N, C-alpha and C positions, 0 to 999 in steps of 0.2 A: 546413435548417429545416423541420419539420413543416408542412404546410398545414392551417389551422383557420379558421372563420369568428368570429375573436376580433379583427376589424380595427377596431371603432368603439368600443372600451369607453373609458369616460371614466375621469380618473383621481380619485379613486384606487379601484382593485379589486384586491384581493389583491396591490397592488403591480404590477399590469401596466398598461401603455399599450398603444396601438394596435398589436396582432401583434408589437411588438417590444420596448418596454421598460417598466421599472418605475419608477415616480414615487419621490422621496426622502418621501413624506408617510407616516408610519406611525402607530399601526397600520394595516394593510391592510383598510380597509373603505370602505363609503359609510354614511354617518351620517344618519338620517332623524330628524325631530322625533317626539316622543312623541305617540301618537294620543289623541283624546278617545273619550268613552263611545259616540259614533255609529259611528265606526271600529272600536272593540274589539268592539261588537255584529256588526258586518258580519264582522270577523275571526273571531269565534265561529260565525256562521252558516255562513260559507264552511269553515269547519274542519268543522261538522256535516255539511254537504253532501258533503266530501270522506271523511268516515267512512262516510255512507251509501252512496257510490258504491264504495267499497272493501268495505263489506259485501256488497252488491248482486253485485259481480265474483265475491267468494267462493262466495256462494250459487248463482250461476250455474254454478260448475264451472269458471269460466275462469281463475282464479287461478292463476300458475305457482307451481310448487316452489320456484324461486328468481328473484326479479325480477332483470332486467337492470339493472346499474348506470347504464345510460344512461337508464333511464326516469325520467321526471320531468315534473310539470305545472308549466306556466308561470304557473301562476295565483298568483304571488307578490305580496305586497303589503308596503309597507314595515313593518319591525318596529323597535320601540325598541332602542336600542343600549346595552347595560349596559358601563358603562367601570369598570375597577378603579382606584379612587381612594384606596386606603390609600396613605399615605406609605411608600416602599420605596426606601431607597438603591439605586443600581446595584451590582448583585453580591450584594446581600442576598436572602436567601430570601424568596418571596413569602408573604404571610400567608394562610393555608388555615383559619385558625379560624372564619371566619364562616360563614354559611349558604349553600349554593349558590344564585345567582341562579335566578329561577323558569324561565328558558329560556336556551338555549345563545347565546352571543354571542362572536363569535372576537375582539372587541376586548379583552374582559375575559380570556378564555381565555389569550391570547398575551402578555400583559403580564407582564413581569419575569422569566420563567424563563430565558431565553437567557443573559442576563448573569450569572446564579446558575450555570448550567451552566458557563460559561466559567470562572469566578472559583474554582470548586470544582475545576476541573481534570479534569472527567469525559471531556474529548475527547482526553486526553493519553495515549500508550501508557505513560508512567510510572505513571500512576494505576493502569491497568487491569491491571498485573502485580500488583497487592495485592488484586485482587478474589477473594473465595471462590472463583468458578466458573472462574477462571484456566485455560487449557489449555495454556499455552505456545506455542502455535501464533501467527503473524503474519499480520496482514492489511494491505497499505499500499496506497495508491492517491493520484494526484494529481488533482486537479479540471483538467479541460480549461481551461486560462487563458483567461478571457473578455476582450475588448479593453478596455484601460483607458479609452477614449474614451467608451464608451458605457453604456447601461443594460441589466439583463438582459432577455431576451424569452422568450416562452414556450418556446422551444427549451430554452434555459438551464434553464428551471423543471422542464422534463422529465428533463434530465440530473441535475439535483441532486436532485429527487424519487427518481430510480431511485438513485443513488450513495449519498443519505443512507440510504435504507431499506436497503440492503445493509450499509453501514458501521455502522449502528445493531444491526442482527440479529448481526453478527459481535462486535460489542463485548458486546452482552448475552450472548451464547454463550460469553464469557470469552476470546476472541481478543485478542491485543494489536494493536491498531487504531490505523494513523496514516493521516490523510487530509489531505494538504498543500493549503492554498489557495494561490492566486497569481492574478496578470494578466498578461495579454500588453501588451508596449508599442505593439503594432498601427502599425508604423512609418508606412505611408501615411497611415492614418486619423488618428493623431495629429498629424502633421506639418501635414495639411490644417486640422485644428480649430484648431491654435494659429495658423497663418499668417491665417485667417480673422478670428481674434481680434485678432492684431497689427493688421491692416488696419482692422478697425472700431474700436478703441480707439486707435490710434496713428497710423494712416495710413501705416505701415510696411510694405514688403514684405520677405520673407525675405532676399533677396540685398541688400538695403540693411543688413543687420547681417553681422557675421562669424558665422562658425560657432559659435563658442565663445558669443557672445552669444545666439544662436538658441536654442542647446542649454540655455542657463541658464534662458528664458523656457518651454522645454517642460517642464524639470524642475519649474519654479514651478507651471506650471499642473498638471501630475502630483499635487504635494502639495495643490493647493486642490481638486480634482476628482475625483481618482482614488479616494476612498474611498467614492464611493456604491455601488459593486459590493459592497465589504464589508458595507455596511448591509442590502443588499438579500439577500445569501446568509444573513445573521444572521436575517432576517426570514423566510427559507423554513425557518428552523431547521436548515441546514446544520451538523452536528457537526464542523466543522474543528478543527484545531490551530492556532490563531491565532499562537502563539508561531513557528511555522515557516513564514508566511506569505512568500511569493517574489515576484518580479518580475523579468521577462525581461530587464530592463536592470539588475538588480544586479550588483554586485562579483563573486559566486559563478557567476552566470549569464555573465557576460563571460569568466572563467576559461575555462568549460566550452565556450563558443562558440570561443574562439581555439584551444584545444586540439583540438578536433573537427576546424577548419578544417586544421590544421598535419598531423594524423594522417591526414586524406582525401589532402591533398595528396602526403604522403610516400608513401602506398599507390597513387599513381597513378590515384586515382578522383576527383580533382578538377584542372581544367585551366583556362587561359584561352585563348579563341579568339574570332576574329571569325565570329559567326554571324547569323542572322535571330532577332530576338527580337519578343515582343509589345510595343509601344511606346505608351504613352499620351502624346499630345503636350500635353494639359493638365496632367498631372502631372511632364513631361519624365523619366519614367523607365521603365524595362522593368517589367512586370508578369508575374504567373504565368498559367498557362492558366486556374486556376480564377477569376481575376479578370477573364476575358473571357466576356461574356455574349453568345450567339448569338441575335440578334433576327430571326425570320424575316419578311421583308416580302413581301405578297400581289403587289407591284407598284409603282407610282409612289406614294411616301411623303415626305411633306416634314418635315424635322427641323430644329430648333435646336440647334446645338452650341456647346459653350463656346469663346470666343475667336473665333468666326465672325461676322462682321457681317451675314451673309445668311442667310436660310433655304436649306437644301440638299436637293435632291431625289436620292431613292435608289430602287432597283428599277426603273431604266432600262438598257437596253442600248444603246449607241452603235456604230453600224456605221462603220467608218473603212477608206479605200481606202489601199494601200501599193502605189504603181507599180512594176511591173517594170521593171527598170533595162535601157534599150536596146529596150524595146517600149512605144511611147508608149500604145497602145490596149490593154494588157495590165494587170491589178491583181489583188491579193489583197485580199480584204476579211475583216476580223477585227472581232470583237464585244468590246466591253470595258464593264464597269460601273464602270471606274475610268479615265477619259480623263486624268485629272491625272497618272498615271503615264506617259503616253506618252512624254515626254521621257527616260524611263528604260529605253525599248525597245532590246535590242540584237540581236533576231533575230524572226523569225516562223518557226513549226514548223507542221509538217503530217505527217500519218500517212503511213509510206512506202509503204503500199497503197492510198492514196486515188487513184483514176484521174484525179480531176480537176486534181490538181498534178504527176502524174508527169513530163510534159513540162517542167515548171519546176525539177526537181531541179538543184540546183547554181547555179541564177541568184541574182542579188543583187536586193533591193528598195530604193526609195528611202524614207526615213524621211518621213512626212507632214506634219512639222513642220521639220526640219532639212534634210532633202534628203538628209542621208547615206547611205552605202550600208550595208544589212544583209544578214547571208545568210538564205538561206530554208533551213532545217534540217529533217532528217525525223527523227520520235521516235515510238516506239510507244506511248508514253504519252498522246499527243493522239488526243482520241476524234472520229473522222470524221463521226459522226452527230450531234454538237452543234454547233448553228449553222452556220457555212460550213466547218467543218472544219479551220480554220487559226486559231491563236492566237498573240497577241502574247507575247513572252518578255522578262519584266522582273524578272530575278534579283535586284536589290537590294530587291524590294518584294512578294515573292509566295514562299510556301514550295514551292509545286510548281515555280515558275518557277526559284528557285534551284537545285533538284535536277536540273532540264532543264539548266541553264545550265552545271552542274558537268559534265554529261555530254559537253557538246560544247565544253568550255572556253571558254565566253565570260564575258567580264569585267563585272562588275556595275557598274551606275552608280546611285549614290543621288542621287536628284532631290529628295527631302522630307528636311527638317532635323529636328532634335528637337524644335524648337517648333511643327512642323506647317507652316511656310512652305517655299516651293520654294528650292533651292540654287542656288549660281552656275552649276552644269552646266546649268541649265535656260536660261541666256542673261539678258541684261539685262532683256528684256520680261517675264520671268515672275519673276527672282529676289526674294525678300523677300515675295512675296505668300503669303496664306494660301492652303493647296492647295485649297480648295473655292472659292475666288474665282478662283484659277487654272484651275480646272476649267472655269468659264464662258469664260474668255478663250481657253482651248485649243479649246473648242467653235465659239467665234466665228471663230477662225483656220482651222479645218478648212472651213467653210462658205466663207469668203472664197478659199480655194485650191481649192475643188470637190474637196475628198476626203472631204466628210461623206456618207454613205450611207444614213442614216436613224436614228430613234428609237423605241423601241417598249417597253412596258411588259415587265417581266422579273422574276418572284419570284425572291428571291434571301435568302440569309442575311447579316446584316449583324454583325460583330464590335464589340460595345460594351464600354467600359471600365467594370466595375460600380463603380468608385471616383469617377470623373469625369463619366461619360456620355457621354464623347467616343468617336469612332469610333477604334477601334484600327488602328495602322499596324504594319507590318512592316519593321524597319529592320535594317541591318547594323551590328552593334556589337561591340566588343571587350569582353568580359564573362568571368566566371568560371562554370564550369558543373561540374555533377556528374555523373559516369558513372554512370547507374542501371541499365543493361542487366543488369550482372553481380550488383549488389545484388536486382534484380527478380527474378532468376532463382532466386537462394539464397531469397527470401521466398517464391515459389512453391513451390518445392522443400519448404520447411518445411513447408507446409500439406500436399503431397501425402503426405509421409512420415509425417505424423501428429506431427511435433515440434513443431508449432504446431498448437492446436485454436481454430477459430473456432465461437463460438456466438450465434446458431444455425447450423447447418451449410450453409444454403441461401447463406450469404453466401460461401462457397467458390467457387462459379463466378463472381461479380464480382470477388473477389480475384485469381483466375487470369487472368481477362479485363484486369483493370487492369494487372496486371504484363507481361503479354504484349505490351502495346501501350505500354509505358512508353519516354520518350525522356529525354536528358540534361536536367537541371534547370538553368536558368539563375538564379543565386543573387544575381547583382548588382542592386542597386537605387540609383538615383541621387537619394538623399536624404541628409538630414543627421542624422536621428533615427533611431539604430539602431545595431547593432553594426559599428564602421568594419571594412573587410575588412584582415585582418593581412598585406597584401603589398605589397611595396616595388618601384617601378620603379628601377632603375640607370640614372641618368641618362646620357645620352651613351654607353651601353654597349649592344651588340645582339649577338644569337645567331643562328645557323644562317646563316651567309653574309651577315651583315649585313642580313638582311632582317625579323627580327622584334626586337621590344622585348626588354630582359631584365628578367625579373620574378623575385624572390625572395620567400620566405615564412618568416615567424619568429613566435615567440611575443613576441617584443620586436624594437624596432629593433636593438638591440645583437646579438641572435641572428641577424637578417636581415642585418646588416652583415657579420657573420663568413662567412656562407655565400655573400654575395655577393663577398667577398674570395677565397675558394676557387675561385669559379666563373670570375672574371676574372682571377686572379691578381695582383692590384693591392692595395697595402695598403689596410685597412679605412677608415683615417682620411682617405685621398684620395678615397674614393668620395662621391658625392652620391644620396642615396636620397629618393625622394618616395612617400609612402603612397598607397595607392590611395584616392581620396576617396569611393568608393561604400561603401554598407553592405549587409549581407547581408540578402537576403530574410527577412521575421519569422518564417516558419515553418522555418529553419534554427537559430534559437533555440528557437522553441516546439517543436520535435521532441525538443530536448535538455531540456525542462522536466522529465520525470520524473527523469532522471538528475541534473541539476544541483541538483533541489529536494533530494536526499538526499545531496549532498555531492561527487557527481563532478566533476573526475576525482580529488578528493583521497579519494573512496571511503570515506568515514567518515559515520556520522551523528552532527551535533552534538548538543549538549544543547539549542540554541537557533537556533535558525536564525531639444405634440401633435407627437412627433417620430417618429411611425410611418412604415413604408414602403409605404403603400398610396397610389397615385394618387387624383386627386379622384373620378373615376368609381367606384372600388372602395369609396372611402370613403362615397360617398353611398349606394351600395346597402346596405352594411353598417350604416349608420346607420338607414337605413329599416327594415330587418329588426329591428333592435334595439329602435326604438320601438314595433313590431307585437308582439314578444313579450314586451316587458319595459317596458309604457307608464308605470311607476311608477320607471324607472331601473333600473340593473344592481345585483343584489342583493349585499349584505354576505356573502361566503362563507368566507373565511378560508383561511390557509395550509394547515391540515390537509384542509379538503375538495377544495382544488385538488391537494395532493400525491397524495391517495387516488385522484382521479380521474385522474390521469396515469398513475399505476402500473397503474390497471386496465386500460388500453387494451393491456397487453402489447405495447409498441413494441418489437418485434425487428427491424422491417425495414418499408420503406414509409413512406406519408404516415400522418400521425395526425390524424383528424378530431374536433376538440374542440369542444364548444359550451359555452354558459353555462349550458343547462339541465341537463347532465350534472354541473357543479361544483355546481349549485344542489341537484341530488339528493343528492350527497355532504354537501351542508351540512345538508340533511333528516336524513340519516343520522347526522350528528354531533349533531343535536338529539334523536334517538332514544337514542342512548347516554346522553347526558345526563341524559334523563327516568328512563332506566332505572336509572342511578346514584343519583339523588334518590330513587326508590322503594326501592331496596336499602338506601341509609345510613338511611332512616327506619324500614325492617323491621328493620334491625339494632339501632338504638337505641345508647344512650350507654354502657351496661355489657357490649356483647359483647366476648367474648374469642374470636379466631379459633382453629381446630383446625388443625394441620398437615395439610396436603393429602394426606400420605402416611398419616395416620391416619384421614381422613375416609371412612366408610361410607356409603352412601345407606340411608336408612330407609324410602324408599317407591319404588314404581315409575318415578314422575315425576322424582324426585331422580335416580335411576339412568340415566334416560333423557337427562336435560340435562347430566349429567357425561361420559356416554358420547358425547354430540354435542362437549363440550367438548374431550376427548381426541382426537376424530377431526378436529375444528378444527386443534388443535396439530399433528397429524401432517401435514395437509394444507398448513400454514402452513410447516412445516419442508421439507416436498417442494418447496414453490414457492419458497423461498430457496435452496435447494441447486441447483436448476435455473436459478435467477435468472429465472424467470418469474413475476413480481410480481402478473400478472393472476390467477393461481392462489390467491395469498395474499389479494388485495382480495376475489376471490369467497367464498374460504372464510370471512374474517372478517364480510362482509356477511350471509352467509347465517346464521351462528351468530347474532350480535347482534340481527338484524332479524327473522329467521324461526325460530329456535330459542328464544333466550332471551325476547324483547319480545313477539312473537305469540304464543309458546305456553307458555312455561314460567312467565312472571311472569302471565300471565291466569291459569293454573291454580292459581297458588300463593297467590292473592290470599285465596279463601274459606278456604284452609288455613290461613293466618295468623290468621284470626279465631276458631280453634278454641280452646276453654279446655278443659284447659291448653294451652297453645300448644307445638306441637311443637318439638324442638331441632333435628331434622335440616334443615329449609328455610333457616333463616338461615345456617348454615354452607354451605350449598350455594350459597346466593347470594352469600355473601363468596367463596369460591373461583371463582365464575362472574366477578365483577368483578374480582377481582385477577389471575387467569389471562388472562382476556379482555381486559383493558388491557395487560397485558404483551405479548401477542401482536400488539395494536394499534400497541404503541408506535413502533415503527420506520417506520410509516406515518403516524401522526397524533401526532407526540411532544408538542404542546402539550396537546392534549385530554387524552391518556393521563395526562401528568404532573399536571395539574390534578385531575384525578378521582382518580387512584391515590393521591395524598399525602393524600387526605381519608379514605382507608379507615383502621379501627379497626388500630393497630399490634399486631403479633404480639407474644406473650410473649417475654420476654428481649431485646426490642429488636433482632433478629437481620436485620430488613428494610434491604435497602439505602437509601442517602440519597436515592437518585433512580431514577425507573423506567427512566432511560437506563443505569443500570449495573447494574439488577436482572437476575437470571439470566433467559434466554428460556425459556419453558416447551417441553419435547420431549415427542414421542409415548412415548418411553421411560419417562418419570418419571411419566406419567398412564396407563400402559398397563392399570393395575389397574381403572381406571373404564370401559374400553373393552368395551361388551357389544353388538356388530353384531347379534346376534340379537333382543336386546330392542328395538333401534332399527327392525329389519324389522317386528316385532310391532306396534310403536307407529305406524308407516305406516299400518297398516291401520285403527287407531283413528282417525287424521287423515283417513282417506278417509271414514269415518262422521262427522267433523266437517263435512266438506264437504257431504256429502249432507244432513245436518241443516239447514244454512245454505242450502243451495240450497232446501229445502223452504220454510223460513221466508220466503224471498225472493219465491218463486211466491205464496205465500199472504198475504205483505204482513204479517206478523207482527212488530210492531215492539216492543210492550212485554211482550207476553205470553210465558210461558216453559211451553210446553206439555211435557207427559208424553211419554216416549218408551219405545218396546220395540223390543226386538232380538231376530230369530228367526234361529236357526242350525241346520244340519241336521248340524253336526259338533261335537261335544261338545268339542273342543280349542279350538275357535275361540270359544266361548262362555267358557271359561277364560281366553282371551287378552282378552277385553273386559272381564271381572270385575275384573281388576286396575286398570282405568282407567275405572270407571263414573262416578266423581266429575269428573275432568278432562273426560271426553267431555260430561258435561251442562253444565260451566261452559262449556267453548270453542265447544259448539254452541248456546249462549245457550238452553238447555232447563232442564226441570224434573228431576224425578226420572227415572233411566234404570232400566229393568228388562228382564227377559226374557220373552218369550213361548215356551212350550214347542213344540218341533217338532211340526208336523201341527195345532197349534190355530190356528184362525180368529182374525184381528185383531178386534178391537171395532169395532163400527160408527162412522162417523164418523171416523175415523184415517186420515191422508194416509199413501202408501207410496211406498218408493223402493227399488230393489233395490240392494246393494252389489256383489254377484257373485252366482254361481249357488247359493251356499250360504248368503249371509246377506242378510236383509231388514230393513229400517228402517221403523219404524211412527211417525207422529206424532199426537199427539191434536189434533183440529180442533173436535170438537163442542163448541158453545158459546165457541170462542174467534174465529170469524169470523162475519161477516155475509154469507151467500152472496148474497144480492140484490146488496148492494153490490159484494162482490167480482168477481161475474159480470160487472158492467158495466165494471169497471176492467181486467179480463182482455179483455174484448172490444175495448176500446180500444187495449191493447196489442197484441193478435194484429193489428188492423188496420194498425197502423204497420208491424210486422214484415211483415206481408204484402205491403204496399207496396215494402218493401225487397227482399223475395224477388223480385217481379214485375220491378223495375228491372233487378236482376242477372242475372235469366233472359233479359231483352231484350238485354243488352249482350253485343258480342263483343270481347273484349280483342284487341289487334294483336300482343301478344308472349307467349310461354310461361309467362314468370315471372308476369305479371299474371294469366294464367288460371289458374294455379295457385292463386293468393290468392284468385281469384273462386270456385273451386270449394271452397275451405275456408270462405270466408264463407257461401256457399250451404248447406253442411253443417252450420254452426252455426246459421243462422236456421231450418233445417228441423227441427233438435233443438229448438231453442227453440219453435218453433211445436207440436211434438208435445207438449212439457210443459205448454204452456198448454192445449192441448185436453184432455189427460188431467186438469188441474186444474179445468178448466170441467164436465167430466163428474162428477168427484166432488162438486163444489159443488151440482151438480143432485140429485146423490144427497141431499146435506145438507138441501136445501130440502123434499125429499119427506118425510125422516126427521123432521126438526123445523123447521117453518116461522118459529117465532119464537125465534132463539137470544137468550141473554142478551148484554148488551153488555159488553165489560171495557174 
């Protein structure tokens, strides 16, 4: 699960709960009351302030060519929530005949579309084969089945956002796409939930019911509560084929699980044996390695554990004396953090080269509790420099001791039972006691016998069951195991040979390391909810010299009985078979989900087939941070904004750090797109007839530039999807919509649309930008894209797709005729001039005035470059008429100057537009403020290199700004001398 500061989110927010779950309240938003006129004025003033700040940044030359998606102001105030209120039956198409609301509202946009998509069958491969752009290629995928017990958390949202973007892209490209939904039965988690519910509602424990009655209760719970995840997936816009929904306890899954178990057994890859397993006493079941959390303790730490009546101290090392038999004054002291396992000790071990104990080799020791004789064994695995260099050997309760005991032929003694109490092997004085209660009793007995040698703080790592919070024990149990070494070697070899490709490739190192350290997998779980193991004990029959139980495996009991008959030589009807009551580890069935979901082993594709995880301290910290950043509460951001943000991170490995501000920034981006489409639809009018894209030829350099940028964006999106690097796609789309279309082209085309007669080219260009831009966006923002695309004027002949989700995805090849990289390069020079003009306006604080501009170039071809863009240059620079000053001619008096490069100079008219006296005082105040910042930075010495680099960058920026202010002040003094009484504008 990626780490992110989303812990304190209140419900509802995009359907997210504290760092883990989505609520069932939909739409996914936080509604606020409509504001009155006072708040509206404040919002208007705040918007104007942000606009001024943005303009100042541009004019100061610090506006980046592409904003980071993570950039976002936190100055969010509650907005009025617009709700879609037109009566629409579930599955009916949304009414798009009304005028778009004045602002983007996720609740309005996300209403009604999903049920229509599903009813029309857009997500089914059968539908996609009929698409005009059908390629004949297939793309199939299964959703990683989330646990049926819970709600989706932000990690699920990340997975869904990435998978659905890829699925929607393949579908729009014409591939036959199948994305199978499903959920995992989550054996331990589900059983625990139902057990708690039974106790709460009926006061009944599981073992008071029969297995059949309990399973009936679980299925009842599943039918009542298990649909929440489906609702959440739909709220996220996941384009799954719901007719093929699967559950890991379905009949088809059961067949696959049984078949896999039998085949693995027959191949010798699955066996039953008595081995040490991770055991949860609270659950009374074996658990997997990934369900064991390693909790580091710095020293003495007191914990309260489930089922234990007293607090228990860990992180302590107890020193115990083992007297040497026959030598009353000689002893060997061992240290242990688990004195409760002392009754299970069968030896003491030292390193063979440890000189402190060489004279005792071969001697026997007295057990400090029972007085029984134990051997002193030598083993090179003992670390002589750790503690006393002597260790107690408890093979039944330690993985390392089990290996050591096996080397020396020591028989293990199991002294802790499945429920965490002491066994009869401990004697009457301990039998039945909780193991940690017995610990204290053992410590007291050691003191009474004079064999206690001390207690000290000891940093350690404590294994904790992630499911129950109990301390994990290692118990000897007869279980079923999968041999993983051979399969692991084959998996590693597949990557080394290139037969299996990992993307991104840096995961290969982890892959190889994991498989080189893999051990056998215990798949037995002592539960009732799950796939019962298809293995049978032949009662009163033993094998291998009457020392081991006789087990047989079969797809059915009849098959198992036949095998047992052949094995024992007895008639099948006379045999008594008892099925293993255990179930399989959930991941045994989950690993088969991609196969079972597509019909394996039948091998045919059928036609149809505040609950967070933070502790109180973390929750308080997160809540405080949320109140500081968002005093008005968490903003309504919507599914599209969340998906876009998650995909923008390029989460190919490692942690993903996500903040609300990032999602809020994407919500602002949605609003930008919304406003752009409102402008475009208004510009097109009611009688507009779209021209086919392949026939559209730009009539002006600005039209040609935006179409070239559109073609470039399509190329970048295709490249990102092919490489499965969605951050490339989000960056390309963000840059096109925000910086190319909204900030440049729409602003430049506004005065052009006012020309009379109105030119025909710009409206066609606007339509193509909207149509193609929305289709490029659709895999990432499906709701917003559909809402806006459906409102575009229809193409002649009704050839458009019924939904943007099945419309053709724009390709670089189809738009290549628009691509003009040389033109884009030339226009970048024009944009540099715009930046220079805005910087001059900011320096001289020209707000309403539209000064004239002169360009002077020593290179004739450069003048020709600018001649094609004079009108947009003036528009984007917020200036008046733009002309040329011949080379070598002096600029008019009273004009500000800024060099673009060695060959181009920009001049802006100031005479009569500014009051030098007033502006000089303003410049002086700004200079004083910046000088104080500069002096402070000069006097500060950072402690690390990274901070020093940032300091130097800031110093350079301040010095440049001061230089500009000094130059402007000098120019204003010249203006005062030339014209002491300028006119006011």
